[in-house]
C-alpha positions as MATLAB code, in Angstrom:
seq = 'MEEFLKNPPQSMYMDSSEVHEHHWAELQKRPLEISAKSAGATLSSGVFTLTLLGRDLLIDTKERSFLWADDKGDSVSFQEALTAISYLSNAIETEPSGEWIAFREMPGGAGFFRGPHAIATPRLEQRFGDTPQGLIEAVKILGGKMAEGGDAAASLFALPRVPLLIILWGKDDIEPARATMLTDRRAHLHMPLDVIWALTNIAIGKIVSKG';
ca = [
      13.486   -5.166   -6.159;
      12.731   -7.300   -3.420;
      16.359   -7.031   -2.168;
      16.130   -3.278   -2.347;
      13.092   -3.060    0.034;
      14.282   -5.708    2.444;
      17.966   -4.105    2.793;
      18.420   -0.604    0.980;
      22.131    0.390    1.125;
      22.223    3.038    3.649;
      23.305    5.726    1.087;
      20.762    4.931   -1.521;
      17.168    3.718   -2.033;
      15.915    6.000    0.497;
      14.241    8.479   -1.299;
      12.351    8.786   -4.523;
      14.740   10.033   -6.271;
      16.759    7.020   -6.203;
      13.750    5.227   -8.614;
      15.988    3.590  -10.983;
      15.615    4.353  -15.019;
      14.469    0.792  -15.132;
      10.679    1.260  -13.139;
      10.390    4.482  -15.455;
      10.896    2.354  -18.735;
       8.811   -0.093  -17.965;
       5.971    2.539  -17.070;
       7.075    3.704  -20.983;
       5.883    0.590  -22.308;
       2.173    1.517  -22.566;
       0.483    4.821  -23.566;
       0.599    6.750  -20.186;
      -3.331    7.190  -21.123;
      -3.696    3.642  -20.454;
      -1.692    3.620  -17.678;
      -3.868    6.108  -15.903;
      -7.244    4.215  -16.814;
      -6.359    0.581  -15.703;
      -5.182    2.530  -12.467;
      -7.406    4.446  -11.624;
      -5.497    7.601  -11.938;
      -5.487   10.923  -13.485;
      -2.949   12.028  -16.288;
      -2.782   15.697  -17.382;
       0.402   16.616  -19.373;
       2.444   13.558  -18.461;
       1.809   13.920  -14.820;
       0.181   11.161  -12.962;
      -2.315   11.952  -10.156;
      -2.520    8.741   -8.051;
      -4.007    8.525   -4.793;
      -2.083    6.095   -2.424;
      -3.511    5.859    1.615;
      -5.742    8.932    1.000;
      -3.049   10.977   -0.055;
      -2.698   12.856   -3.682;
       0.159   11.917   -5.190;
       1.770   13.586   -8.113;
       4.268   11.501  -10.924;
       5.633   13.616  -13.182;
       6.808   11.248  -16.178;
       9.152   14.240  -17.712;
      10.718   15.560  -14.398;
      10.672   11.951  -13.632;
       9.632   12.993   -9.690;
       7.252   12.023   -7.150;
       5.335   14.988   -5.173;
       2.544   15.310   -2.850;
       0.025   17.116   -4.126;
      -1.021   18.718   -0.987;
       2.791   19.730   -0.822;
       2.951   20.247    3.246;
       6.657   19.831    2.634;
       6.994   16.058    3.703;
       9.456   14.141    0.832;
       7.727   10.664   -0.899;
       9.869    7.491    0.495;
      11.898    5.144   -1.873;
       9.187    2.712   -1.100;
       5.921    4.806   -1.663;
       7.616    6.014   -5.052;
       8.381    2.605   -5.979;
       4.877    1.072   -5.099;
       3.715    3.695   -6.761;
       5.375    3.087  -10.601;
       4.598   -0.220  -10.083;
       1.391    0.120   -9.922;
       1.074    2.002  -12.365;
       2.779   -0.124  -14.757;
       1.161   -3.012  -14.340;
      -2.335   -2.453  -13.193;
      -4.840   -3.443  -15.437;
      -8.997   -2.071  -15.369;
     -10.746   -4.418  -13.595;
     -12.802   -3.657  -10.112;
     -12.318   -5.149   -6.857;
     -14.018   -8.924   -6.872;
     -15.422   -7.432   -3.481;
     -13.928  -10.931   -1.878;
     -11.752  -10.430    1.118;
      -8.601  -13.308    1.213;
      -5.642  -13.460    3.091;
      -2.030  -11.980    1.063;
      -1.272  -16.370    1.161;
      -4.468  -17.082   -0.973;
      -2.733  -15.293   -3.760;
      -1.140  -17.126   -6.267;
       2.726  -18.133   -4.767;
       1.131  -16.064   -1.993;
       2.082  -19.180    0.443;
       5.612  -18.897   -0.241;
       5.924  -15.560   -0.254;
       4.073  -13.843    2.490;
       6.081  -15.890    5.780;
       9.215  -15.398    7.089;
      10.724  -11.940    6.558;
       7.879  -11.345    4.387;
       5.125  -11.952    6.825;
       2.314   -8.948    6.951;
       3.855   -6.490    9.763;
       0.602   -6.964   11.866;
       2.236   -7.310   15.347;
       2.939   -3.821   14.863;
      -1.026   -3.261   14.841;
      -1.765   -5.541   17.679;
       1.253   -3.541   19.638;
      -0.262   -0.413   19.157;
      -3.809   -0.843   19.560;
      -4.056   -4.096   21.431;
      -5.343   -2.151   24.491;
      -7.261    0.605   22.483;
      -9.409   -1.142   19.644;
     -11.384    1.694   18.495;
      -7.921    3.868   18.015;
      -7.928    1.479   14.973;
     -10.740    2.707   13.340;
     -10.027    6.410   14.065;
      -6.602    5.904   12.620;
      -7.842    4.350    9.508;
     -10.380    7.185    8.899;
      -7.712    9.788    9.304;
      -6.140    7.729    6.041;
      -9.834    7.760    4.182;
     -10.982    4.743    5.372;
     -14.467    3.654    7.199;
     -15.332    1.519   10.204;
     -15.578   -2.685    8.852;
     -17.675   -5.387   10.829;
     -15.238   -7.782   12.807;
     -13.448   -8.644   15.732;
     -13.514   -5.894   18.281;
     -12.644   -3.229   15.716;
     -12.347   -3.304   11.898;
     -11.655   -0.689    9.104;
     -11.266   -0.756    5.790;
      -9.700    1.480    3.463;
      -7.870    1.701   -0.564;
      -4.521    1.828   -0.133;
      -4.422    2.454   -3.686;
      -7.587    2.952   -6.102;
      -7.922   -1.118   -7.248;
      -6.489   -2.385   -3.958;
      -8.413   -1.896   -0.930;
      -7.379   -3.697    2.757;
      -9.449   -4.656    5.542;
      -7.856   -4.850    9.063;
      -9.444   -6.709   11.948;
      -8.717   -6.491   15.397;
      -8.770   -8.373   18.692;
      -8.191   -6.769   21.563;
      -6.160   -7.974   24.596;
      -7.648   -9.451   27.676;
      -7.009  -11.124   30.911;
      -6.254  -14.289   28.901;
      -5.778  -13.412   25.274;
      -2.931  -10.866   23.667;
      -3.865   -8.982   20.855;
      -4.238  -10.389   17.846;
      -4.867   -8.500   13.759;
      -5.376   -9.535   10.342;
      -5.161   -7.945    7.208;
      -6.644   -8.996    4.123;
      -6.883   -7.468    0.530;
      -9.247   -8.088   -2.106;
      -9.075  -11.703   -4.500;
      -7.642   -9.312   -7.568;
      -5.092   -7.321   -6.056;
      -2.052   -9.785   -7.513;
      -3.501   -8.683  -10.949;
      -1.908   -5.064  -10.471;
       1.551   -5.455   -8.547;
       3.807   -8.296   -8.225;
       4.215   -9.891   -4.825;
       6.987   -8.009   -3.253;
       5.407   -4.501   -4.146;
       1.970   -5.882   -2.340;
       3.915   -6.570    0.601;
       5.589   -2.963    0.597;
       2.292   -1.342    0.243;
       1.421   -3.722    3.226;
       4.340   -1.869    5.257;
       3.536    1.484    4.182;
      -0.207    1.060    5.137;
       0.998   -0.399    8.597;
       3.734    2.002    8.897;
       0.799    5.178    8.692;
      -1.895    3.570   10.273;
       0.348    2.709   13.423;
       1.481    7.040   13.319;
      -1.820    7.946   13.285;
      -3.172    6.196   15.956;
];
């Protein structure tokens, strides 16, 4: 799956309809009711409603399809669909610990979240380095809120059990802008590291687009 996330073929794996049968089979390995409860989602007639970055996503296990509940006409991307189904398949019923950590502090994170898997915080620095408060406003659009830290900070739930915290220091005459993204210490209990990395890419992309 990691290779698909990094280098999706030009003619495949660009749309939610391309989610492989394997992932639907993984979802069926435990009762759907357990998956819904574990993930903090709801389930009705085989359809999950899962909040992804402040927006309700419908995952239909009968039709094997993904659709935004607000039906604004935009499609669900492959990464969004894959992140959602992997989270539903793996999440456990535990609340966030309340302790923020760097992604490299997760088990296996020091070796994974670097190089091509580094968190894409430079995109936040480029977009909000001159206007740090714009970060807060962008995160609020996604259902987040202001937090403490840096010149601007905001937190949001990317998924019901996976919160993110973004802290930004704006650039000045001496120092360039600097941003960091943190998550809850229990985030790795709900998804593999490559899916967590994909989730950060989705989150940063949406924050930048709202800024």
